[in-house]
C-alpha positions, 0 to 999 in steps of 0.5 A: 410224877408230881405236877408241882416242883419247888421254887424260890423267889430270890433276887440279885441286886433287885434283879427278880429271879425265880429259881425252879428245881426240875432235877429228876424230871423230864419236863421244862418250864413252858413259855405259857407258865413263864408268862402266867407267873410274870403276870402275877405281882407276887411272882413277877420276875426278870428271869427264871433259872430252871435247874435240870439234871446235868447234861455234860460230864463234870457239871453240877446242873444244866440251867435253862433260862427264861425271860419274863416274856417266855423267850429263852435267855442265854445268860443271866449273871445275877440269876446264876448267883441266886442258883449258887446260893440256893444250892450252897444252902442245900448241899453245904458246897461252895464251888459249882459248875453249870452248863447253859446254852451259852457255855460252861459257868464256874461259880464260888460262894465266898465266906462273906456270902458274896458269889463270884461267877466266871462269865467266860470270854466276851465276844466282839465279832459282829457276826457272833454278837450278832449284828445285822451289818458288818463292823470291823470295830464293834467298840463303837458302832453307827447307831443313834436315837433322836435328831441326827444333828443332836442325838439323845444316844449314839455310838454304842459299844456292842458285844456278846456276854452270852447274849447281845449287848449295846452299851451307850456312853452318857455324860450325865445321870443314867436315871435322867434318860427316858429308857422306858421309851428308848429301850423297846426301840433299841432292843428291837432295832434292825441292827440286832437280829436277836434283839439286844440288852440296852445299857446306859453307862456313865464313867464316874472314875477310872475304876467305877461306872454307873449303869442302868439297863433295859433287858431283852425280853424283860424290859426295865430291870433293877439290875442285869449282871451280864449287862454290868459285865458288858459295860465293864469290858466295854469301858476297858476296851475303849480306854475309859477304865482299867480291867477291874471296876466297881459297877454302881447299879443305879436302879437297884433298890437299895442302890448296890454294886458289883465287882467286875474283873476282865481278867488279863491272863485269860480274858475271862470276866469274873463278876462278884456280888450278892444274892438274896433269898425271899420266899419259897413255894411250889409251882406247876411248870406247865401252867404256872399255877403256884402256892407259897410255903411261907417265910424262911423262919417258918420253913425252918421250924 
């Protein structure tokens, strides 16, 4: 068995993704390899999406997801779109079903190149998010940062979209907050026993939000698909918007949008947006040593 496997550097709205092909192999990307890859500016990433042979009947692959600190992630919407684009280019297929530790994800690539992922149903129960304290209503929990009489952030909406999320509602530009300072404190707050993704969300119209996210295990990120889904659901749940919104991801470069629908007939969350291939290479899933194969144009020749 070769010590190296194929991988692709991709992004979803700037969310830096490494898609690693481990089909036909028993090994996994190790935490040490993930940390080594993230330490290199050329392979720095937010999530690794490792494609494994399917474990469940009726699925196309099992996706193992790692954060840049080597920890496991349960869900990554932007990364799932990248996997769909990679497999669609390889197979010519448009519809896929994946298994993750968070459950089954169905996805489809549309004719315009955008990709929709069914992220499943949101979870609101305090002990399943999970939170450290019982809250009857998790649409607004008691948590703040800053002075008691004038907090900078307070009363977030909490939920799980396969992973824990806290959505803080703000009334000014999300980029004006020092999320790099607040993010680590909130991610690791005792309220969140499994840590949490921290998102600032500003309602800009009855059908649109602007968001910025500190991602659990990855830090400041240009985009986070599950956080966008959580913001959309939380906005509808608290009466700030309807169930279908456009998310303007403020930190994406260039600024970009996701379409999110919290479908009324079954409560599933459907996320639609782009994915982008950058370059390909080979890596050792044990050590993280890698080599680059060049541009897509060169590879096609």
